[in-house]
N, C-alpha and C positions, 0 to 999 in steps of 0.2 A: 530641477532640469533633466530631461531624460537623455538616452545615449543619441548619437545621431546615426540616422540611418540613410545610407546612399538610396537615391531614386532609382527604381527599376523600370525602364520603359519597354515594353514588351508587346507584341501583337499577338494576333489569336493563333497564327501558324507557330509561331516562337512558342507560346504558352502551351500549345500541345506538345511539342518537342520537347520542351522542359520537362513537362508532366510526365511524359513516358520515360524520362532518364532518371526520373527520381525512382528510388526502391518502392517495391509494392507494399503500402502499408494497409492498415485496416479499412481506412477509409477510401483507399482506392480500389478495394476488393469488390466495392459498392457501385452502383450508378452514381455519379458526382452531383450533388444538387445544385451546385453553383449558387450565385456566381463564385469564381475563385480567381487566384492569381499566384505568379510565383513572386515572393518577397524576401528582402533580406532578412537571416536570423541573428537575433542578438541573444546571447545566454544571459540568463536571469543573475548569475553570478558576476558577470561582468557589465551589467546595468548598474548606474548610480543609486545607491540605497538613501532612504531618509532617514530611517533610525538603524542603530546597532544595538541588538538585543542578547546577544550571546556570542561569546569569543569563540573563534575557531579552536580545534583541539585535535589530537591526534588519537585513534582507536584502532581496535584489532576486532576485524570481521571474521568470524568463524564459520566453517561449512559444519555441515551434519557430522556427528560422532556416532561411530558404529558401537555396537555393545563391548567389544574389545576396547574401546578408549582411542581409536584413531580418527583424526579429523583434519582437515587442511585449515589453513588460516592465512589472513592478509592483513598486513598492516594499512589502514584506511585514514585520511583526513575527515575530520567532523567539520565542515563548512561553517563559518559563523553563522548565527541567525540574525537574518535582518528583515526589517520593514520596508516595503516600497510604496510609493504613491505615484498613481497614473492620474493624468489630467484626461479623461475621454477614451481611456482603454476598454476594449470590448472582449468578453469572455463568454465561456459556454460551460455549463456545470459539469461536464465529464472530460474537460481540457484542462491542462496545465499552462496553454498558451494563454497571452494576452496579446491580442491585436490591435496595434496602433496603425495611425494613418499611413506611414511608408514602411511597414516592417511588422515583425512578429517577435515577441520575446518568449522563449522556452526556457524551463528548469531542467536540469540535467543532473548526472552525477559527473561532477567536474573532473575528478581523478581516472574518469574511464574515457576511453577514444569514443568520440559521439558515432564512429562507423560501427561500433558494436550494438549500439542501442536503439531501439525504435520510441521516440516520443510523439509520434504519431497520433491524431486524435481527430475529432470532430471540426476543431477550430484550425488545426495545423495538420493538413491530410497526411503529409509525408515531408521528409526534409534529406538534404544532403548537403554535408559540408554547412555553408553559410546560406543556403537557400531553402525556402520552405515553401509549400504550395496551400496557401491559406483560403479559408471559407469567408467570403465576403456578403453572405445574406444576413442583411442588417434586420435587427427586431426593434424593440423596445429600448427607450433610454430611461435609466435611472439617475437620480441626483449624485447618490453616494452609497457605499457600501463596502464591507470587508467581505473578501472573496474566499468561500470555504468549501469551493468545488475543486476539481482537479481529476488528472487520471485516476480511475479506480473510485471515485467518490460514490458511487453506487455499492462497493464492495467493503465487507466488515472490517478486513485486516487494513485495507489501504485507508479507510475513514478514520479508525481508532488509532492507528499508529503513526500516520503520515499526514493526517489532516486535523484532527481535534486536537492535538498537542499546540498547534498553532495560537489556541484561544488562551494559552498561558500568557501571552503577551497583549491580548486585546486591551487590558486595562491601561496599560503604558502608551499604547498608540491613542486611546481615546481621550488621554491626557491632552492632546495635541489636535484632536480630529474632533471631539465632541462624540456623542453616542453614535454608533454604527449598525445598522441592519446586516444581519448575516445573509450573504448570499448563497444558496445552496442549490444541490440537486433536489429533484422532486422526492427521491427515496430519503433524504434526510429528514423530511417532512411527515413522510407516511409510513415509513417503518417504524415502529413503536421504539424499538430499542436504540435507534439511530436517534430520533427526536429525544428520547430521555437523555441521552449521554450528552447532546448538545446542551440541551436546558439546565443540566446540571453543572456544565463547564462554563457556561456564560448565561447565567440567569437574568431574566427581563430583557433580552434582546429578541426584537422581532426576526423572524425567518422569512425571506423572502425567496420564493422558488422562482428559478431561471428557466425560462422556455428552451428545451432541449432541442428545438428546431431551427433556432436563429442563434445569431450572437446578440447579446446583451450590452450595450454601450452603457458605461458608468461614467458620470461626470467627475466624481472623486472618488477611485478605487483604489483600495487598500489593501495590501496582502502581504504575507510572510512566506518567505521559503521554508521547505519542509525541514523540520528539525531531524526527522529520520526519513529515510527515502530508500526506494530500490529501482531497478531499473523495469519498468512497467511491461514492456516487451523486448525481447532480443532479436537481433537482426538473423536473417536466415543462416544457418550454418554456425551461428555463435552459442556454445553451450553455457549454461549459468555458472558462474565463479563466485566465491565469497566477496570479492571486491564489488559485486554487482549490487551491494546493499550496506546500509550503515543504519545504526541506531544510536539515538542520544538518550543514555538511560535515564538523566535528571527530568528530561521532558516525559517520558513514558511513567515515571514515577508520580509525578504530578497529576496526569490523567487516573492512574490507578487510584491513587489516594484521595482524590477529590471525589471519584465515584463510588470508592468504598467507605468515604467518611473516615478513614483510618489508615495509618501505614500498615504495611504487612507484618506479622509477628514473626515469631519462630515457627519452624516445621511443625505443622499439626501431626499428631498421633492418632487421633480417633474417628477421622473423618472418612468420607468415602473414597473409593477408588473410581474414578470416572473414565468409562469407554465411551470414547466419542462415535455415537450411532450417526450413520449419513442419513440425511433429510432430504437429499436430493437424487436423482438418477444419475448424476454426473458420476463417471469412473465407479460403476457397480462392481463389486467382488463378493467373495465366497464370504460375506460378513458373519452370517450366522455360526459358521465352522470356526472360524476366528474368534467370535465371541465366547463359544462353547470353551475355547482354550484359556482365554482370559478369565473366564468365571472361576477356573480353578484358582487363579491367583487373586480372587475377590474381587474383581470388576463389576460394576453395575454400569448397563448400558442408558444412556442418556442422549437424546436429541436437544441439542443447546438452542437450536432455532425455536422449539416450542417454549422456552423461557422467557421470561422477562429479563431486562438487562438486570435488574437488582436482583433476581433469582441466580442468574449467571454469576455475579460477582460473589455472593454469597456461597454459593457452591464451590466455585473456584478457590476461594480463600480456605475453606475447610478441608478441600481434597486432599489426599494422602498420595495419590498417584495418578497419572495420565496414560491413555493409550488410545490410538487411533489412527487412520489413514490421515495423510497430509492433505490441509485444507483449511477453510476460514475459521473451523472452529477453534484452531488452535492459537488463534488472536488471544484468547482468552487466559492464556498463560500470563498475559499482562497482570491478572488479579492472583496468581498463584503466590503460594508462600516460599520462601526461599528453602531449598535444600530437597523439595520433592523430587523422586525419580519420574520419569516419564519415557514412553516407546512410542514412536511415530514410524510407520513405513511409508516408503517413497520409491518411485522407479530409479533403478542405479543410473539411468540416462541424465536424471535430474541430480545426482550427487552433490555439485557445487551450489545448489538453490539453498540460501543460507536465511532466509527471512526470519524462519521460526527459530533455526538454531541461534541466531542473534537475539532475538527477543527472549529467548530463554536463558542466554547468558546474562542479559541485562537485567533479569529479575531474579536470577540464582536457582534456577529450575536445572535439573540433572539430565537432559534430552538425549536419549540415545535413539539412532535410527536402524531399521532394518531395511536393507535395499534389494528390491527384487528386479528382476529383467524382465523388459518388453521387448523383445528382437523387433529390429526395423522400424521402431516408433519415431515418429517426428514429434514436435513440440505440440501440435494440434491433437494427435493420437493420445499422447499421455495426459493430455488435460481432459479429455472427453471419453476415452473408449473403456471397456471393462477388462479386468487382468483377474488371475486368480493366485492366491497366496498359498504357500505350503504350511499347512497347520503346524506341522513338526517344527519346521524353521521358526515360527513365530513363537512356539513354546521354547525352544532354545534361547531366542532372542528376549524373552520374558523372564526367563530364569537368570540369564546374564543380567538383566536390569532390575528387576524387583528381588531377586532371590528365591528361596523355596515357594512352593504352592502354599496357598493360604490352608 
């Protein structure tokens, strides 16, 4: 049985007015493809679950640690990991929403006010309170499947940390459902490292690529809430804080140990020091000048995107230190050995952004942050635009993090 959704009767004028009163989300910043309507929202953690997979717990979310050891912390609840079954739910590969006949089910950070977070996506374009503007463009129908899409399913961090750990519970679910195909975004099937990870964690399972232009209705839809989760987007004017993310260490260890085919050992002493070189033009900075400083500490430049998944795992298991700008490359701390030091730089306006600090704490990496200032920068500017680091400041941060020059 599912949650009860009150019916919403609304005409064209009322729909337009309701849509205009919803906060502007990513879906509303473009031409709405339609058809769409305002629907009641039910949060996934309030929806009846079919399986209880891991108990709720308490944890501490840690913010970035400066080289002198200062950081913010927040006590956060780890929600129970549960399995859900929807008869006739509709999904989109890049959305965390399940659209049902008379409503939409959204996953959230239950301990954070919903007004701070934007869970909008293609399937649910925007939401406020208990209302959501949902997409209703119907596509194909599938008989059954395990949903492995969600917000950021095309992104290395969100896939590895939030989505793939769900596969730890797939065998338990299939005891009741029988074999299930995996319903994925196209990137999961086409990006070699993504596909390799899925095939290693769920060997022998069929991958079904969901159409990104429509909703796919699934007769028997099975999914698991995210064992680790962060707020995918914040509302305008809300700065990130440690409580906007949490990780479940045991699920991360399962992913790392399965992909590495062995648990992490003690801190390595003879491996490389890895400097994450940028593989994209997003957030360009004076990389060569910074790298020249870090070469004095024994670092070697690596473009992680140019390596296979197996090569990334082996490199990070052997690495004796890491350094680089904030970005998806830091997801590879998942494979790092405990006790390894690391230095990341990030805009001071994002000083509460805790996802990589939490990942480092979960795997035992000593991650420190150098925070630089970008005056009058909004979230989009911080994500896209260039900046310049003071090489002398990086030298001081490196000395505090790694000790004397090599």
